[in-house]
C-alpha positions as CSV (number, residue, x, y, z in Angstrom):
1,M,-10.8,-51.6,-40.6
2,S,-13.7,-51.8,-38.4
3,P,-14.2,-49.8,-35.3
4,K,-15.2,-52.9,-33.6
5,K,-11.8,-55.1,-34.7
6,L,-10.3,-51.6,-33.9
7,L,-11.3,-51.4,-30.5
8,D,-10.3,-55.3,-30.1
9,K,-7.4,-55.4,-31.6
10,Y,-6.3,-52.7,-28.6
11,S,-8.6,-54.2,-26.4
12,V,-5.6,-55.2,-24.1
13,V,-5.0,-51.3,-23.6
14,K,-7.9,-51.1,-21.4
15,R,-5.8,-53.7,-19.2
16,K,-1.7,-52.0,-17.6
17,D,-1.2,-55.5,-16.5
18,T,-1.4,-57.2,-18.9
19,I,0.0,-54.8,-22.0
20,T,2.6,-56.5,-24.2
21,V,6.6,-56.0,-24.9
22,D,5.5,-55.0,-28.2
23,L,2.7,-53.5,-28.2
24,K,5.0,-50.6,-26.3
25,K,7.7,-50.5,-28.8
26,E,4.6,-50.2,-30.9
27,I,3.2,-47.2,-29.5
28,I,6.7,-45.7,-28.6
29,E,7.3,-46.2,-32.5
30,K,3.9,-44.1,-33.4
31,H,5.4,-41.2,-31.2
32,V,8.8,-41.6,-32.0
33,T,8.1,-41.7,-35.9
34,D,5.1,-38.5,-36.0
35,L,8.2,-36.2,-34.2
36,T,10.3,-36.8,-36.8
37,R,8.2,-36.2,-39.7
38,E,7.2,-32.7,-37.6
39,Y,9.8,-31.6,-37.2
40,G,12.6,-33.3,-39.8
41,R,15.5,-34.7,-37.4
42,S,16.0,-38.6,-37.1
43,S,14.5,-40.7,-34.6
44,S,17.5,-40.8,-32.2
45,T,17.3,-37.2,-31.9
46,V,14.1,-37.5,-30.5
47,C,14.3,-40.1,-28.8
48,T,17.4,-38.2,-26.9
49,I,15.2,-35.2,-26.2
50,L,12.9,-37.2,-25.1
51,K,15.4,-39.1,-22.5
52,R,16.2,-36.0,-21.2
53,K,12.9,-34.1,-21.4
54,E,12.6,-33.1,-17.9
55,E,16.3,-31.6,-17.6
56,F,15.2,-29.5,-20.4
57,K,12.0,-28.2,-19.2
58,K,13.6,-27.0,-16.3
59,L,15.8,-24.6,-18.6
60,E,15.6,-20.9,-18.9
61,V,17.4,-19.6,-22.4
62,A,17.3,-17.3,-24.6
63,Q,16.1,-17.2,-27.7
64,G,19.2,-19.4,-30.9
65,I,20.8,-20.8,-27.6
66,T,21.9,-24.7,-29.4
67,K,24.0,-25.5,-26.5
68,V,24.1,-25.9,-22.9
69,T,27.5,-26.2,-22.1
70,K,28.4,-27.3,-18.2
71,K,29.8,-23.2,-17.9
72,R,26.3,-22.4,-19.8
73,P,23.7,-22.0,-17.3
74,K,26.1,-19.6,-14.7
75,I,26.5,-17.4,-17.8
76,L,22.2,-17.4,-19.0
77,D,21.7,-16.2,-14.9
78,V,24.0,-13.7,-15.9
79,E,22.2,-13.0,-19.3
80,K,18.9,-13.0,-17.6
81,L,20.1,-10.6,-14.9
82,L,21.5,-7.9,-17.6
83,L,18.8,-7.5,-19.6
84,I,17.0,-6.7,-16.7
85,W,20.0,-4.6,-15.6
86,M,19.4,-2.8,-19.4
87,N,15.8,-2.6,-19.3
88,E,16.1,-0.6,-16.0
89,R,18.4,1.5,-17.9
90,Q,16.2,2.6,-20.6
91,L,14.2,3.4,-17.9
92,H,16.2,5.8,-17.0
93,G,17.1,6.8,-20.7
94,D,20.6,5.8,-19.7
95,S,22.5,4.8,-23.2
96,V,24.9,2.1,-22.9
97,S,28.1,0.9,-25.1
98,E,28.9,-2.3,-25.7
99,A,32.0,-1.7,-23.1
100,I,29.4,-0.7,-20.0
101,V,27.7,-3.8,-21.5
102,C,30.5,-6.4,-21.3
103,A,31.9,-5.3,-18.0
104,K,29.2,-4.6,-16.3
105,A,27.9,-8.9,-17.7
106,K,31.4,-10.3,-16.3
107,L,30.9,-7.9,-12.9
108,L,27.7,-10.3,-12.5
109,Y,29.1,-13.0,-13.3
110,V,31.9,-13.3,-10.8
111,N,29.9,-11.7,-8.3
112,L,27.0,-14.8,-9.0
113,V,30.3,-17.4,-8.5
114,R,31.4,-16.0,-5.3
115,N,28.3,-16.9,-4.1
116,T,28.4,-20.2,-5.1
117,P,29.5,-22.7,-2.6
118,G,32.7,-24.4,-3.5
119,A,33.1,-21.8,-6.4
120,S,37.3,-21.0,-6.8
121,S,38.9,-18.5,-8.1
122,E,39.5,-19.9,-11.3
123,D,36.4,-20.7,-11.7
124,E,35.7,-16.6,-11.7
125,E,37.8,-16.1,-15.1
126,I,36.0,-18.2,-17.5
127,F,33.2,-15.9,-19.0
128,K,35.6,-13.4,-20.7
129,A,32.4,-11.1,-21.7
130,S,34.2,-11.0,-25.2
131,R,33.0,-9.0,-27.9
132,G,32.0,-12.8,-29.7
133,W,30.0,-13.3,-26.7
134,F,28.5,-9.4,-26.8
135,E,27.7,-10.2,-30.6
136,K,25.7,-13.0,-29.6
137,F,23.6,-11.9,-27.1
138,R,22.7,-8.9,-28.9
139,K,20.9,-10.8,-31.6
140,R,19.6,-13.3,-29.3
141,N,17.7,-10.7,-27.6
142,G,17.4,-8.0,-30.6
143,I,18.9,-5.8,-28.9
144,H,19.6,-2.4,-31.1
145,S,19.8,0.4,-28.9
146,V,23.3,-0.2,-27.8
147,V,26.4,2.7,-28.7
148,R,28.9,0.5,-30.6
149,H,31.6,3.6,-30.3
150,G,33.2,5.2,-27.2
151,E,32.0,8.8,-28.9
152,A,28.9,8.9,-25.9
153,A,30.3,10.8,-23.5
154,S,31.3,13.7,-26.4
155,S,28.5,13.5,-28.6
156,D,26.5,14.1,-25.6
157,K,28.3,17.3,-24.5
158,V,27.9,18.8,-27.9
159,A,24.1,18.7,-27.6
160,A,24.1,20.0,-24.8
161,E,26.9,22.9,-25.5
162,K,23.9,23.5,-28.3
163,F,20.9,23.2,-26.1
164,V,21.8,25.5,-24.1
165,P,21.3,29.1,-26.1
166,V,18.0,27.6,-27.7
167,F,16.7,27.3,-24.2
168,Q,17.7,30.5,-23.0
169,E,16.0,31.9,-26.5
170,F,12.9,30.0,-26.1
171,V,13.2,31.6,-22.1
172,A,13.9,35.3,-23.6
173,K,11.0,34.8,-25.8
174,E,8.5,32.9,-23.8
175,E,9.4,36.1,-21.0
176,F,9.3,33.3,-18.2
177,L,11.4,34.3,-15.0
178,P,13.2,31.7,-12.6
179,Q,9.3,31.9,-10.3
180,Q,7.6,30.4,-13.1
181,V,10.7,27.6,-14.4
182,F,10.4,24.4,-13.0
183,N,12.8,21.0,-13.3
184,C,11.6,17.8,-11.1
185,G,14.1,15.4,-11.4
186,K,13.7,11.4,-10.2
187,T,16.2,9.0,-7.6
188,G,16.2,6.2,-5.8
189,L,16.4,6.1,-2.0
190,Y,17.2,3.3,0.7
191,W,15.8,4.7,3.9
192,K,17.0,2.4,5.8
193,R,20.5,1.6,5.2
194,M,23.5,3.1,6.4
195,T,27.5,2.3,6.3
196,K,29.2,-0.6,5.0
197,R,31.6,-0.6,7.5
198,T,28.5,-0.3,10.4
199,Y,27.8,-3.3,12.3
200,I,24.4,-2.5,12.0
201,T,24.8,-3.1,8.2
202,Q,27.3,-6.4,8.3
203,E,25.0,-7.8,10.5
204,E,21.6,-7.1,8.6
205,Q,23.3,-8.9,5.3
206,S,24.1,-11.7,7.1
207,L,20.5,-13.0,8.5
208,P,18.5,-14.9,6.0
209,G,16.3,-13.5,3.7
210,H,17.6,-10.3,3.5
211,K,16.2,-7.7,0.7
212,P,17.2,-4.2,0.5
213,M,15.4,-3.3,-2.5
214,K,11.9,-3.7,0.3
215,D,14.1,-0.6,1.8
216,R,13.8,1.4,-1.7
217,V,11.6,3.8,-2.9
218,T,11.9,6.0,-5.5
219,L,10.8,9.8,-5.0
220,V,10.6,13.0,-7.2
221,L,12.3,16.1,-6.3
222,C,10.7,19.7,-7.9
223,A,11.6,22.9,-7.3
224,N,12.1,26.4,-10.0
225,A,14.3,28.4,-10.8
226,S,15.0,30.9,-8.0
227,G,14.5,28.1,-5.2
228,D,11.6,29.2,-3.5
229,C,9.3,26.6,-4.4
230,K,9.5,23.2,-4.0
231,V,6.7,21.2,-4.7
232,K,5.2,18.3,-2.6
233,P,7.4,14.9,-3.7
234,L,5.9,12.3,-5.9
235,L,7.0,8.7,-3.6
236,V,6.6,4.8,-5.6
237,S,6.8,2.3,-2.5
238,H,6.9,-1.7,-3.2
239,S,4.4,-1.3,-1.2
240,E,0.8,0.2,-1.7
241,N,-0.4,-0.1,2.5
242,P,2.4,-0.7,5.0
243,R,2.0,-2.5,7.8
244,V,2.5,1.0,9.8
245,F,-0.8,3.0,8.2
246,K,-2.9,-0.2,9.4
247,A,-1.4,1.0,12.7
248,C,-1.7,4.3,13.0
249,K,-4.5,4.4,10.4
250,V,-2.2,6.6,8.0
251,H,-4.6,8.7,5.5
252,K,-1.9,8.7,2.9
253,T,-3.8,11.8,0.9
254,R,-2.4,13.1,4.0
255,L,1.1,12.5,3.5
256,N,4.0,15.1,3.1
257,V,4.7,12.8,-0.8
258,M,1.9,11.2,-3.1
259,W,2.2,7.7,-2.0
260,R,1.9,5.5,-5.4
261,S,3.1,1.9,-5.5
262,N,4.5,-1.2,-7.9
263,K,6.3,-3.7,-7.3
264,K,9.9,-2.2,-8.8
265,S,9.0,1.2,-7.3
266,R,9.1,3.0,-10.7
267,V,8.0,5.8,-11.7
268,T,5.6,5.0,-14.6
269,R,4.0,7.5,-16.8
270,I,0.3,7.1,-15.3
271,F,1.5,8.3,-11.7
272,F,3.9,11.2,-13.1
273,S,1.0,12.2,-14.9
274,E,-1.5,12.5,-12.1
275,W,1.6,13.6,-9.9
276,V,1.6,17.1,-12.9
277,N,-2.0,16.7,-12.7
278,D,-3.1,16.8,-8.9
279,V,-0.1,18.6,-7.2
280,F,2.0,20.1,-9.3
281,G,-0.3,22.2,-11.3
282,P,-2.3,23.4,-8.3
283,S,0.7,24.1,-6.3
284,V,2.7,25.8,-9.1
285,R,-0.9,27.6,-9.6
286,K,-1.1,28.7,-6.0
287,Y,2.3,29.7,-5.5
288,L,1.7,32.1,-8.9
289,E,-0.9,33.7,-8.0
290,E,0.4,34.8,-4.2
291,K,3.4,36.1,-6.1
292,Q,0.7,38.1,-8.3
293,L,3.3,36.7,-11.2
294,P,1.7,36.3,-14.7
295,L,-0.4,32.5,-14.5
296,K,2.3,30.5,-17.0
297,A,4.9,28.4,-16.2
298,L,7.9,26.1,-17.7
299,L,8.4,22.0,-16.8
300,V,11.5,21.4,-17.8
301,L,12.1,17.2,-18.4
302,D,14.8,14.5,-18.8
303,N,13.9,12.7,-21.6
304,T,12.6,9.2,-19.7
305,P,9.9,7.0,-20.8
306,A,8.2,8.1,-17.5
307,H,7.6,11.1,-18.9
308,P,5.4,11.0,-22.2
309,P,6.7,13.2,-25.8
310,Q,3.7,15.0,-26.0
311,M,2.2,15.9,-22.1
312,Q,-1.4,15.3,-24.3
313,D,-2.5,14.4,-20.6
314,L,-2.9,17.9,-18.6
315,F,-6.0,18.4,-17.8
316,P,-7.5,22.0,-18.9
317,E,-7.0,24.1,-16.0
318,N,-3.6,23.3,-16.2
319,Q,-2.7,23.9,-19.7
320,F,-0.9,27.1,-18.6
321,I,2.1,24.7,-18.0
322,T,4.8,24.2,-21.1
323,I,6.7,21.3,-21.0
324,K,10.6,21.5,-22.5
325,F,12.4,18.6,-23.0
326,L,16.2,17.7,-22.5
327,P,18.2,16.2,-25.3
328,P,19.0,12.7,-24.9
329,N,21.6,11.9,-22.5
330,T,22.6,15.6,-21.3
331,T,21.1,14.6,-18.0
332,P,24.2,14.5,-16.5
333,L,24.9,17.6,-17.7
334,L,22.3,19.6,-17.6
335,Q,19.4,18.7,-15.9
336,P,19.4,21.3,-12.3
337,M,18.1,18.2,-10.3
338,D,21.3,16.5,-10.6
339,Q,23.8,19.4,-10.2
340,K,24.1,19.0,-6.4
341,V,20.1,19.0,-5.2
342,I,19.6,15.8,-5.1
343,A,23.0,14.7,-3.5
344,N,22.6,17.6,-1.2
345,F,18.8,16.2,-0.1
346,K,20.0,13.0,0.6
347,K,23.2,13.7,2.7
348,L,20.4,15.8,4.4
349,Y,18.3,12.8,4.9
350,T,21.9,10.7,6.4
351,K,21.8,13.7,8.8
352,A,18.8,13.9,10.2
353,L,18.0,10.2,10.4
354,L,21.4,9.6,12.3
355,E,20.4,12.7,14.4
356,R,16.8,11.1,15.4
357,C,19.1,8.0,15.9
358,V,20.8,9.7,18.1
359,D,18.0,11.5,20.2
360,V,15.4,8.1,20.5
361,I,19.1,7.1,22.1
362,E,19.4,9.4,24.7
363,A,15.8,9.8,25.8
364,T,14.1,6.1,25.8
365,E,16.5,2.9,27.0
366,L,16.5,1.6,23.9
367,T,20.0,0.6,22.4
368,L,20.2,1.6,18.2
369,K,20.2,-2.3,17.6
370,E,16.2,-2.2,18.8
371,F,15.5,1.0,17.5
372,W,16.9,0.3,13.9
373,K,15.6,-3.1,13.8
374,D,11.4,-3.0,15.8
375,H,11.1,0.9,16.7
376,F,11.8,2.7,12.4
377,N,9.5,2.3,10.1
378,I,9.0,3.9,7.0
379,L,6.5,6.1,8.5
380,G,9.6,7.9,10.6
381,A,11.2,8.2,6.9
382,L,8.5,10.1,5.9
383,R,9.1,12.5,8.4
384,L,12.8,12.5,7.6
385,I,12.8,12.9,3.7
386,D,10.1,16.4,4.5
387,K,12.9,17.6,6.8
388,A,15.3,16.9,4.4
389,W,14.0,18.2,1.9
390,E,12.9,21.9,3.2
391,G,16.2,22.1,4.0
392,V,17.1,22.0,0.9
393,T,18.6,26.3,0.8
394,W,17.0,28.1,-2.2
395,R,20.4,28.8,-3.3
396,T,21.3,25.2,-3.5
397,L,18.1,25.0,-5.8
398,N,19.1,28.5,-7.8
399,S,22.6,27.6,-8.8
400,A,21.8,24.5,-9.9
401,W,20.7,26.0,-13.0
402,R,24.0,27.5,-13.6
403,N,25.0,25.3,-16.6
404,L,21.5,25.1,-18.2
405,W,20.2,28.5,-17.6
406,P,22.7,30.8,-16.6
407,M,21.0,34.4,-16.8
408,G,18.3,32.6,-14.1
409,V,21.4,32.5,-11.5
410,H,21.1,34.8,-8.7
411,E,25.0,34.9,-8.2
412,R,26.9,33.8,-11.2
413,Y,30.6,32.5,-9.6
414,F,31.0,29.8,-12.2
415,E,32.1,29.8,-15.9
416,G,30.8,27.4,-18.8
417,F,30.1,23.7,-17.3
418,G,30.9,22.5,-14.5
419,H,30.9,23.0,-10.4
420,A,32.3,25.3,-9.1
421,P,33.1,25.7,-5.8
422,A,30.7,26.7,-2.8
423,P,31.5,29.3,-0.7
424,V,33.0,28.8,2.5
425,D,30.1,30.1,5.0
426,D,27.5,27.7,2.5
427,P,26.3,25.1,4.9
428,E,26.8,22.1,2.7
429,V,30.7,22.9,3.4
430,H,30.4,21.5,6.9
431,L,27.2,18.8,6.1
432,V,29.8,15.5,5.6
433,D,31.6,16.7,9.0
434,D,28.0,16.8,11.3
435,I,27.1,13.7,9.6
436,V,30.8,12.2,10.7
437,A,30.3,13.7,13.6
438,L,26.9,12.2,14.5
439,G,28.1,8.7,13.6
440,Q,30.4,8.8,15.6
441,T,28.2,9.6,18.5
442,L,26.9,6.2,17.6
443,G,29.6,4.3,17.8
444,L,29.5,3.7,14.3
445,E,32.9,3.2,12.0
446,L,31.9,6.3,9.9
447,D,33.8,8.5,7.6
448,A,33.7,11.2,5.2
449,A,34.6,8.6,2.5
450,D,32.0,6.0,3.6
451,V,29.2,9.1,3.8
452,Q,30.1,10.0,-0.4
453,E,29.6,5.6,-0.5
454,L,26.5,5.8,0.8
455,V,25.1,9.0,-1.0
456,E,26.4,6.9,-4.4
457,E,24.2,3.9,-3.1
458,H,21.2,5.8,-3.4
459,S,21.0,5.7,-7.1
460,D,19.3,4.1,-9.4
461,E,22.1,1.4,-10.3
462,L,21.0,-1.6,-9.3
463,T,23.1,-4.6,-7.5
464,T,23.7,-8.4,-8.3
465,E,21.4,-8.9,-5.1
466,E,19.3,-6.3,-5.9
467,L,18.6,-7.8,-9.5
468,L,18.3,-11.1,-8.4
469,E,15.3,-9.7,-6.2
470,L,13.7,-8.7,-9.0
471,L,14.5,-11.9,-11.7
472,E,13.1,-13.5,-8.8
473,E,10.0,-11.0,-8.8
474,L,9.3,-11.9,-12.5
475,S,6.4,-14.0,-13.8
476,Q,7.3,-16.9,-15.6
477,E,6.5,-15.3,-18.8
478,E,7.5,-11.7,-18.6
479,V,11.1,-13.7,-18.2
480,Q,10.6,-15.4,-20.9
481,E,9.6,-11.6,-22.6
482,L,12.7,-10.6,-21.6
483,L,14.9,-13.9,-22.8
484,S,12.7,-13.9,-26.5
485,G,13.3,-10.2,-26.8
486,K,10.4,-9.2,-27.8
487,E,6.6,-9.1,-26.5
488,E,4.5,-12.5,-27.6
489,V,1.0,-11.8,-28.7
490,R,-0.8,-14.5,-27.5
491,D,-2.8,-17.1,-29.6
492,D,-6.7,-16.9,-27.7
493,A,-6.5,-13.1,-28.4
494,A,-10.0,-11.8,-28.9
495,P,-10.5,-11.6,-32.3
496,S,-10.1,-7.7,-33.8
497,R,-13.8,-7.4,-34.6
498,E,-14.4,-8.1,-30.7
499,I,-11.8,-5.6,-29.6
500,R,-12.4,-3.0,-32.1
501,E,-16.1,-3.6,-30.9
502,V,-15.4,-3.0,-27.0
503,L,-13.6,0.3,-27.9
504,V,-16.3,1.7,-29.8
505,M,-18.4,0.4,-26.4
506,F,-16.4,2.3,-24.2
507,E,-16.3,4.8,-25.8
508,K,-19.6,5.9,-25.4
509,I,-19.6,4.0,-22.0
510,T,-17.4,6.7,-21.3
511,A,-19.3,10.0,-23.2
512,F,-22.4,8.4,-20.5
513,L,-20.2,8.4,-17.5
514,E,-18.4,12.0,-18.1
515,K,-22.2,13.4,-18.6
516,H,-24.2,11.7,-15.9
517,H,-22.3,10.3,-13.2
518,P,-21.5,13.1,-10.3
519,D,-18.4,12.8,-9.1
520,K,-17.0,13.8,-12.1
521,A,-12.9,13.6,-10.5
522,V,-14.0,9.7,-9.8
523,T,-15.2,8.6,-13.2
524,I,-12.4,11.0,-15.0
525,R,-9.5,9.2,-12.9
526,S,-11.4,5.5,-13.4
527,V,-11.9,6.5,-16.7
528,N,-8.4,7.3,-17.8
529,M,-7.3,4.1,-15.0
530,F,-8.7,1.8,-16.8
531,N,-7.8,2.8,-19.9
532,D,-4.4,2.9,-19.2
533,N,-4.5,0.0,-17.6
534,L,-6.2,-2.7,-19.5
535,L,-7.3,-1.2,-22.7
536,F,-4.2,-0.1,-24.2
537,R,-2.8,-4.0,-24.4
538,F,-6.0,-4.5,-27.2
539,R,-4.9,-1.4,-28.6
540,D,-1.5,-2.4,-28.9
541,I,-2.7,-5.7,-30.8
542,L,-5.0,-4.2,-33.5
543,K,-2.2,-2.3,-34.5
544,R,0.0,-5.4,-34.5
545,R,-2.2,-7.1,-36.8
546,Q,-2.6,-3.7,-38.8
547,K,1.0,-4.0,-39.3
548,Q,1.7,-7.3,-39.6
549,L,-1.5,-7.2,-42.8
550,S,0.1,-4.1,-44.3
551,I,3.0,-6.6,-44.4
552,D,1.4,-9.5,-46.0
553,R,-0.6,-7.7,-48.7
554,F,2.9,-6.2,-49.6
555,F,4.5,-9.8,-50.3
556,G,0.6,-10.9,-51.5
557,K,0.3,-14.0,-49.5
558,V,-3.2,-12.7,-48.3
559,K,-5.1,-16.0,-49.5
560,K,-8.8,-15.4,-50.7
561,S,-9.8,-18.9,-48.8
562,R,-8.9,-16.6,-45.6
563,A,-11.6,-13.9,-46.3
564,S,-14.3,-17.6,-46.2
565,D,-13.1,-18.8,-42.9
566,S,-12.2,-15.5,-41.1
567,E,-13.0,-11.8,-41.1
568,P,-9.7,-10.1,-43.0
569,Q,-8.2,-7.5,-40.5
570,P,-9.4,-4.4,-41.9
571,S,-7.6,-1.2,-41.1
572,H,-8.3,0.4,-37.6
573,S,-7.7,3.3,-37.9
574,G,-11.4,4.3,-38.7
575,V,-12.4,3.2,-34.8
576,K,-12.1,5.9,-32.2
577,F,-10.1,5.0,-29.4
578,P,-11.6,5.1,-26.0
579,R,-9.8,8.3,-24.5
580,R,-8.3,10.4,-21.8
581,A,-11.5,12.0,-20.0
582,S,-11.3,15.7,-19.6
583,P,-11.2,16.4,-15.6
584,P,-13.5,19.2,-14.2
585,D,-11.9,21.5,-11.3
586,S,-11.3,19.7,-8.1
587,E,-9.4,20.5,-5.5
588,V,-6.0,18.8,-4.3
589,D,-5.0,18.3,-0.4
590,S,-2.9,20.0,1.4
591,P,0.3,18.3,2.0
592,S,0.4,17.8,5.9
593,T,3.2,15.8,8.3
594,P,1.7,12.2,8.7
């Protein structure tokens, strides 16, 4: 048919008011026919899907879901929150078992149902979190890092007991002294939280838009085995520049912590590497020189993604630091900071917080409610963090090594694993009583059990409300990435040849800046930040493509016609990827209280 005749036949389409029903049917029929041919489905199935297209567009389901029943939307919410929870556990190096995952899924479902208007107790029993559900959930999302049996706890203890003599032999061989051996541990801290039974907490939770995650920071605490050297902590907040910083013109480099920020308040590999190079290294060097000790140090770390398995990012001046990793899943048993050090710090923070409240009420006309709501901010919390960290005694820090390195403990009043009772004159024995007394002075309903509950709530275990908040902060692409169980490579990614050219050019730019820029420290930081935050994605794309190409070649699926259309993906092993810059000698701002 000629173009002219074709135009005449469908010229009626140009006028909406004259389009015929027959022509509408013809258009619909052609549309449905194309879909049935493309997907191999019947026309009735295609028409049904098209009728419900708006409903399906709103659904966010995991990969492999075929049916959406009446109870399915709530279970989908559970699975999304469960994936976020498992991701957070993985970030902290924790393994989970099938039983733990099912129990958490059931708890999430019950909490979601209870927050749904009109829900009954019978609705809470609909979702059983059975083994069958777990198997489907695991397969849909490609989950492999789940312990299938119940031997996790016993295997952890066996691994810990095997590692202890190995570690002790290593320390003895290298002749490390307790002053030279350090450990750091990270923990979440809700800097503005009281116990659940207090009227302030109950009132805050009843307010619309209450978001407890906004009062959460992550801290990295570090000290040596002798307990006489505490390193400036790393603090990660959700806010880069809090409002109070701007109002008080606070310089973050002069804080008593190294301030970093991201949406989840989580310690990243970049943040940790910066802390090791800019804070830990210079502080330990200065300490060892003052003590006239050999310039060598051992840093013991747990096995988490935030800690690079091979610390190749150490600056040249920090090469005196040796890194030693604990075996996986032994952190609760061996890591010194987890042996009551962090718990003691949080109790001291709570005590300092309540003391601050008492001082304000006695010195001003403010009520506790007014001070808590309008006058207590992160700047005041930083002062309390500094006070609490200073309050952790050398005895607490030293005795925390009793499980991993008994020979490094000054007073060995213990045997094997486990916690020995503290001496009667230990200040921690009276710490909880002091907190309870302060709370009662403020008119708060508080007892020893409440204090212990508050300390446990400061842990990294996220509640259902906090998981929902994290889900709100995730973008649509990040949600789909969680639900699909893998990271999808976008179709509009640059060709491999362009990526390799950019990487080579960046290597030349890096060499030029390192050679000619007068401020070496700024150059190094900028280059490393650009390299780690942006270019890593394109290096990963090259690796994925190379891996896929190898698979295609193995199965003989590479066609000769592809070579004529586009450049084949040769091995990128010859490409010199941009390296992290090596820093010059640099000074670190001395810690000071804000």
